[in-house]
C-alpha positions, 0 to 999 in steps of 0.5 A: 925051775926046780932048785936043788934041795940044798937051796930050800934048806934052812940055815944050819950051824954044825960042827965040822969033822975037826970039831966032832973029833975034838968033842969025842976026844974031850968026852973020852978024856973026861970019862977016862979021867973020872974012872982013873981018878985023874982030875987034870985029865977030866979038866982037859976033857971038859976044855976040849968039849967046851971049846967047840961049843964056844965056837958055835956061839961065836959063829952064830953071833957073827953070822953074815947078812948078805945081799947079792946082785948079778949082771951078765954081759953080754945079755943075751949071749949067743950059745957057744960063746962066753959070757961074763958074770959079775956078782956084787955081794954086800954085807948088811948086818950090824956086825963085822963079817969074817972071811967066808966061802961062797958058791954061786949056783948055775942051774941047767935049763932043762934039755937046753942047758948045761949038763948038770948043776954047777957051782962057782966057788970063791973066797970072800974076804972079811966085810965091815957093815955096808962093805961089799965084795965083787966076784967074777966068773965066765960061763959058756952055755953050749945050747940055747935056752934060759939059764938061772944063776943063784941062789948064793950059798955061803959057808962061814967057819970059825978061826979054829975050823971047828964049826961051819955056818951054811946059809942061802942068800935069796935072789936069782938072775937069768940070762938067755942063750940065743940059738944058732943062726944059719945063713940062708942063701941060694940063687934061682932064676928070676922070671925075666932071666935075672939072678935073684935070691930065693928070699927076693923072689918070695917077697913077690910071692907072698905079699899080696897083689902088686901095684905098678908105678913108673920112674925114669929109664936108667941105663941097664933097665930091661926094655920090656919094662918100658911104659910106652903110654906114660912115655908118650904122654910125658915125652920122657922114657919111663919104665914100670916098677912093681911095688907091693900093695902093703908092707911085706909080712912074714908070720912065723908059727911054732908048734912046741908040742914036740914032746908028743912022741918019744925019741929026740923031741928036744933036738927036733924043737932045737932044729925048729927054733934054729930054722925059724930064727934063721928065717926071721933074720934073713927076712928082716934083712930083706925088709919084711915085717916079722910076726911071731906066733907061739905058745909063749905069745898066745896070752900076750896082748901084743900077739898081733903086733910085729916084732923085731928080728932080735926079739923074735930070736930071743923068744924062740930061743926060750921055747920049751917042749910042751907035753900034750894036755886037754887044752891042746886043741884049743891052743893049737886052734888059737895058733892057726887063727892068729896066723890066719888073721895076720896073713889075711892081707897077704904075706908069708906064713912059715910054720914048724910043726912036729910030725903028729898028724892031728897037731900038724893038720890043726896048725896048717889048716885054713891058710889065707888065699893071698898068703904063701904057706911054707912048713917044716914038718919035723920027725920026732921019732928016735930014728928020724923017720925019713931019709935025707933025700927029699922025694926019694924012694924008700921013705917011710911014713911019718913026716913024709905023710904029714908033709904030703897032707899039708901040700894037698891043702895048699902048703909047701911042706918039706919033711925034716930029719933033725939029725941029718938035715941042715937048716940051709938045706931044708930052707933051700928046698922049701923056698925053691918049691914055692918059687917054682909054684909062683912061676 
């Protein structure tokens, strides 16, 4: 994160407009008095020049030495909600610090931050040595991302307002604005005529080979599930219960190379982040073990370890677009290899990729045979590149062609226009495709 230019300046002590006007008036009076022979006028002019210089000395002698500590509550904060920032400013200098004006800097987080650099201004009262003052303000970030607070800018003026001392108090603090979470709902017919959610059906579809066990018959159980052999052996009516051979697993894969093409790439990445975060929350509720594979975690030793849904949402919320580079093929291959390793024993693999054929083909290649692959293929062109109706006539090349290629390799892929397609709509379409293939 680049700081504003003022944040990199050295402390400066300068005359204010009043001080410069006083110096100009003093020089004028001194020169005029000398030319006209009025000694008293010269003395007044010299006094007017000396007074600002004395103010410079006094201001430099009494300059503050401050430290700052910030606390953001709640942290992290959902985007669109208000967060409270508490700032504790402590004077550590050997002399008393006079009243001063402080400005806390709020830096935008690229395409996911505030519109511009903002400043929160406060009047800090005089502080004795070791004294402290508390400042409090509220922020409401409208978009996801990591936001930076600081550094603190301090302006101290002398009692006459002739000079101003400006400095930067080092130290910053960051907070994360979480992406919006979309509830994912929708009912489909279960194989036996019962109603079950898409997510519940996908549990069976993506968790490997099921194994059977039995339990006592309960009123309302389907008679077709009665295990007659076990019932005859025990003398009690028993029914089959299918259990998963291993824990339900969901691997979320995010390819962040949405800067590969011009247009609304940041909006496409925001859509992808919201989609995967929403899926993570929904699958966690259904009992899935969540794994997250993205560029931020490729170099993390805990890449192959499961993550809590809240942690997955936080990491996804901080994702930023990645511009293509020479090392892209290797890192994309590592994304695929990590996802394949995690899903080798079965599970769901949910990927969000841009409609760049080379990148999408690299991420969506080599899906493990016991897994179920679901992919959002997002348009990164300025006009979206697709129509909102899936599979309808007149769709143009772009995400549609990439999704078709992914489908040919065994994935269930859906093209997405971030400007017109909702997360719940795309997920309902994608999950129904997978459920139909299972049946």
